matplotlib code that plots the C-alpha trace (Angstrom):
import matplotlib.pyplot as plt

x = [-32.7, -29.8, -26.5, -27.5, -30.9, -29.2, -27.1, -29.8, -31.8, -29.0, -28.7, -32.4, -32.6, -30.0, -32.3, -34.9, -36.6, -37.6, -37.7, -39.8, -42.3, -45.4, -47.2, -50.5, -53.5, -51.6, -54.4, -51.8, -55.0, -54.5, -50.4, -50.6, -52.8, -51.2, -47.4, -48.5, -49.9, -46.7, -44.1, -45.8, -45.9, -48.1, -49.5, -49.7, -50.9, -51.8, -55.1, -52.9, -52.2, -54.6, -57.9, -56.7, -54.2, -55.8, -58.2, -56.1, -53.8, -54.1, -54.1, -54.9, -54.7, -52.5, -48.9, -49.1, -51.7, -49.0, -46.4, -48.4, -49.4, -45.9, -44.6, -47.4, -46.7, -45.6, -45.6, -42.0, -42.1, -43.5, -44.2, -44.6, -47.3, -46.9, -43.3, -39.7, -40.1, -42.9, -41.0, -37.9, -39.6, -41.3, -37.7, -36.2, -39.2, -38.8, -34.7, -35.1, -37.9, -37.4, -39.1, -39.9, -41.3, -43.1, -41.1, -37.8, -38.5, -41.6, -40.0, -41.9, -41.1, -41.7, -38.7, -36.6, -36.8, -35.2, -31.4, -29.5, -26.5, -28.7, -31.0, -28.0, -26.5, -30.4, -30.3, -26.7, -28.4, -30.9, -28.9, -31.3, -34.0, -35.5, -36.3, -39.9, -40.0, -43.3, -42.9, -42.6, -39.1, -36.0, -34.7, -31.4, -33.5, -35.4, -31.9, -31.5, -34.6, -36.0, -39.3, -41.5, -44.7, -47.7, -50.5, -52.8, -50.8, -49.1, -50.6, -50.4, -46.6, -46.5, -48.0, -46.3, -43.1, -43.4, -44.8, -41.5, -39.8, -37.7, -38.5, -37.8, -40.4, -39.6, -40.1, -43.2, -44.3, -47.1, -48.4, -46.0, -47.6, -50.9, -49.6, -48.6, -51.8, -53.5, -50.8, -49.9, -46.4, -43.6, -41.7, -39.0, -39.9, -38.1, -38.8, -40.2, -43.4, -45.5, -45.8, -49.4, -50.8, -48.5, -50.8, -53.8, -55.5, -57.8, -59.4, -61.1, -61.7, -63.9, -65.2, -66.7, -67.7, -69.8, -70.8, -72.0, -72.8, -74.2, -70.8, -68.4, -64.9, -62.3, -58.5, -55.5, -53.0, -50.5, -52.4, -51.4, -52.6, -55.9, -56.5, -57.1, -58.9, -61.6, -62.0, -64.9, -62.9, -58.9, -57.5, -54.9, -56.5, -58.0, -59.5, -60.9, -61.8, -63.7, -65.3, -67.0, -68.6, -70.2, -71.0, -74.8, -73.5, -74.0, -71.4, -67.8, -64.8, -62.1, -58.9, -56.1, -54.5, -57.5, -57.0, -58.5, -61.9, -61.8, -62.1, -64.7, -66.8, -66.7, -67.7, -70.4, -71.6, -74.7, -72.6, -70.4, -67.0, -65.3, -61.5, -59.9, -58.6, -54.9, -53.6, -52.7, -55.1, -57.2, -58.6, -59.7, -57.7, -54.3, -52.2, -48.9, -46.9, -44.5, -47.7, -48.9, -45.7, -46.8, -49.3, -50.3, -47.7, -45.2, -46.7, -46.8, -43.4, -41.9, -43.9, -42.1, -38.7, -38.6, -37.2, -36.6, -35.3, -35.4, -32.4, -30.3, -27.3, -27.4, -26.7, -29.1, -31.6, -30.8, -31.1, -34.3, -35.9, -36.2, -38.0, -40.4, -41.0, -41.4, -44.2, -45.6, -45.8, -47.4, -50.1]
y = [-3.1, -3.1, -1.3, 1.4, 1.8, 2.4, 5.1, 6.4, 6.8, 7.9, 10.7, 11.3, 11.1, 14.1, 16.4, 15.6, 13.1, 9.6, 7.1, 4.2, 2.1, 1.3, -1.9, -2.5, -2.3, 0.0, 2.6, 5.8, 7.6, 4.8, 4.3, 8.3, 7.8, 4.8, 6.3, 9.8, 8.2, 5.9, 8.5, 11.2, 13.3, 16.6, 17.4, 21.2, 22.0, 25.1, 26.0, 25.9, 22.4, 20.1, 19.5, 15.4, 16.8, 19.7, 16.4, 14.9, 17.3, 17.8, 21.6, 23.6, 27.7, 30.2, 31.5, 33.4, 30.3, 28.0, 29.4, 29.6, 26.0, 24.8, 27.2, 24.8, 21.0, 18.8, 16.6, 14.9, 15.3, 18.3, 17.4, 21.1, 20.2, 23.6, 25.0, 25.4, 28.9, 27.5, 24.5, 26.7, 28.9, 25.3, 24.2, 27.5, 27.8, 24.1, 23.6, 20.3, 18.9, 16.9, 19.4, 17.0, 18.6, 16.1, 17.5, 20.0, 21.6, 23.0, 26.0, 30.1, 32.4, 35.4, 33.9, 33.9, 36.5, 38.3, 36.2, 37.0, 39.1, 41.4, 42.1, 42.7, 45.1, 46.8, 47.0, 48.8, 51.9, 52.7, 52.9, 53.3, 51.9, 48.6, 45.7, 44.2, 41.3, 39.1, 36.0, 34.4, 34.8, 32.7, 31.8, 34.0, 36.8, 36.5, 36.5, 40.5, 40.9, 43.1, 41.2, 39.2, 39.9, 37.8, 39.3, 38.8, 40.9, 43.0, 46.2, 45.8, 44.5, 48.3, 49.9, 48.8, 51.3, 54.7, 56.7, 58.5, 55.4, 54.3, 50.9, 48.5, 46.2, 43.3, 41.0, 41.9, 45.3, 44.5, 43.7, 46.5, 49.2, 48.2, 48.2, 51.8, 52.8, 51.2, 53.2, 56.2, 54.9, 55.4, 52.4, 51.4, 48.4, 45.4, 44.4, 41.3, 39.3, 36.5, 34.9, 33.8, 36.9, 38.9, 37.2, 38.0, 39.2, 42.8, 42.6, 39.0, 39.5, 42.7, 40.6, 38.2, 40.9, 41.6, 38.4, 37.8, 41.1, 39.8, 38.0, 39.7, 40.3, 39.9, 39.3, 38.5, 41.6, 40.2, 41.0, 44.3, 47.0, 47.5, 44.4, 45.4, 48.3, 46.5, 44.1, 44.4, 43.1, 42.7, 40.2, 37.5, 33.5, 33.0, 36.4, 35.6, 32.8, 34.0, 37.1, 34.6, 32.8, 36.1, 37.5, 37.3, 37.3, 34.4, 34.5, 36.0, 35.7, 34.7, 36.6, 34.4, 30.8, 29.0, 26.0, 28.1, 27.1, 24.0, 25.3, 28.0, 25.6, 22.9, 26.1, 27.6, 24.9, 27.2, 29.2, 30.1, 30.6, 31.5, 31.7, 34.4, 34.5, 35.2, 36.9, 33.4, 30.9, 28.0, 26.5, 29.6, 29.4, 30.5, 27.4, 27.6, 24.9, 24.9, 23.9, 21.2, 19.6, 18.2, 14.9, 11.9, 9.6, 11.6, 12.4, 9.1, 8.6, 11.7, 9.9, 6.6, 7.5, 10.9, 12.5, 14.7, 16.6, 20.6, 21.3, 25.2, 26.3, 26.8, 30.2, 30.8, 29.2, 31.8, 34.6, 34.3, 33.1, 36.2, 38.2, 35.3, 35.4, 39.4, 38.6, 35.9, 37.9, 40.5, 38.2]
z = [-43.5, -45.4, -45.0, -47.5, -45.8, -42.6, -43.9, -45.5, -41.8, -39.9, -42.2, -42.0, -38.1, -38.2, -40.3, -37.6, -39.6, -38.0, -41.4, -39.7, -41.4, -39.3, -38.9, -40.8, -38.1, -35.8, -34.5, -34.3, -32.0, -29.7, -29.8, -29.2, -26.3, -24.7, -24.8, -23.5, -20.6, -20.3, -21.1, -18.5, -21.6, -22.6, -26.3, -26.7, -30.0, -31.5, -33.6, -36.7, -36.8, -38.8, -37.0, -35.7, -34.5, -32.1, -31.4, -29.9, -27.8, -24.5, -25.1, -28.1, -28.0, -29.3, -28.5, -25.1, -23.7, -25.0, -23.3, -20.0, -20.8, -20.5, -17.8, -15.5, -16.9, -14.9, -17.2, -18.0, -21.7, -23.7, -27.2, -29.4, -32.2, -33.8, -35.2, -33.9, -31.8, -29.6, -28.6, -27.8, -26.3, -23.8, -23.4, -22.4, -19.8, -18.4, -19.3, -17.3, -19.3, -22.6, -25.5, -29.0, -31.8, -34.5, -37.5, -36.9, -40.7, -38.8, -38.8, -39.1, -41.6, -39.6, -36.8, -39.8, -41.7, -38.4, -38.6, -35.2, -36.7, -38.4, -35.5, -33.4, -35.6, -36.4, -32.4, -32.3, -34.3, -31.8, -28.3, -25.5, -27.0, -25.1, -27.3, -27.2, -29.3, -30.4, -29.2, -32.8, -33.1, -32.2, -28.9, -30.4, -30.6, -27.5, -25.7, -27.2, -25.8, -22.6, -22.9, -25.2, -26.2, -27.8, -30.6, -27.2, -24.6, -27.1, -26.4, -22.5, -22.9, -24.4, -22.8, -19.6, -20.5, -19.9, -22.7, -23.4, -23.6, -27.1, -27.8, -30.8, -31.6, -33.9, -35.8, -36.9, -38.6, -39.2, -35.6, -34.5, -36.7, -34.9, -32.2, -32.9, -34.0, -30.6, -28.1, -29.9, -30.0, -32.3, -32.0, -34.0, -36.3, -37.3, -41.4, -41.2, -41.8, -41.5, -45.3, -44.3, -42.9, -46.0, -48.3, -48.5, -51.5, -50.5, -53.6, -53.1, -49.8, -50.6, -53.2, -51.3, -48.7, -51.8, -51.8, -48.6, -47.1, -44.0, -42.9, -40.7, -41.6, -39.2, -38.7, -36.5, -36.4, -38.6, -42.0, -43.6, -43.2, -45.7, -44.9, -41.2, -42.5, -44.0, -40.9, -38.3, -35.1, -35.0, -32.4, -31.9, -32.7, -29.1, -29.4, -32.8, -31.5, -28.3, -30.8, -32.7, -30.2, -28.5, -31.7, -32.2, -36.5, -37.6, -40.6, -40.9, -42.9, -41.5, -42.2, -40.1, -40.9, -41.7, -38.8, -36.0, -38.3, -36.8, -33.4, -34.5, -35.8, -32.9, -30.6, -32.8, -35.3, -36.1, -37.4, -41.0, -41.4, -45.0, -44.8, -46.6, -50.0, -50.5, -53.9, -55.9, -53.3, -55.7, -52.9, -51.6, -48.0, -46.3, -44.6, -43.2, -44.5, -41.5, -39.6, -42.0, -41.6, -38.4, -38.5, -36.8, -38.4, -37.2, -33.9, -33.4, -34.3, -32.4, -29.1, -29.4, -30.1, -28.2, -30.8, -32.8, -29.5, -28.9, -27.1, -26.7, -24.5, -21.0, -22.0, -24.3, -22.2, -19.2, -21.1, -23.1, -20.1, -18.6, -21.4, -21.4, -17.5, -17.5, -20.0, -18.0, -15.2, -16.6, -18.7]

ax = plt.figure().add_subplot(projection="3d")
ax.plot(x, y, z, "-o")
ax.set_aspect("equal")
plt.show()
């Protein structure tokens, strides 16, 4: 390797990308399994990652299940195959453990929609309000939070407050609106959203429903209200998976990130799952580009080099842990 290449690699490593060639003939899946055992590592994968990554993960779940698994793991290293806020959550729960992420650039449009300085100014406008933050937010936002929730337990978390409690909910306005409709609350909502769940086309979904009258439309509550109105069932990713397993229906139109279809097909191979189309979709599905930054190659290099590592200051960990622990206690 020449000097210029070394400089390039140093720059890439600083950005969280390991630029390392892999010898031909190396079986990455076998190597990942070997390294995982050798390093006492656990691989936590989200439902939205590629199918081959889900299959090699020790545990696959939604945000709530992954947070719970991170809290109970005895592994020395947590490899989070998902997005950055999820790895941050694992680090907050396990400050003494090493937490690594295959690609540091695997961010989240929803988390990034609430810059901490802006959120603090917003919060200051509503004195006396408690803050409920959707887990899909940065560690910094969690430090300004009274309790965290996920889409699986949001109703339970909100209902844990007195009916007359003054509440702020963020960063997802669509989930907040949905929870308000279910609970009769009037929470103040931060104006944030997930780019995946906001881009579904109501017109295309309606046309798909006409084309498949025997299909049930199911949706994640991060979707906009017009999409939710069309849905027969609304729930978190894990709840959607459970629903299709228990339903007698044989065909579903699924309005959430298409990665979950892998688990649905594995659980119900006899059923048909159609991804709901987005406004500008050409493939008939709607993928999270951040989740799809994860790959088998990156996972192998991440485990091999134990990089890139997710680190947080002691102050952030201390402040952000309390609202997560409150959520886990209730859940």
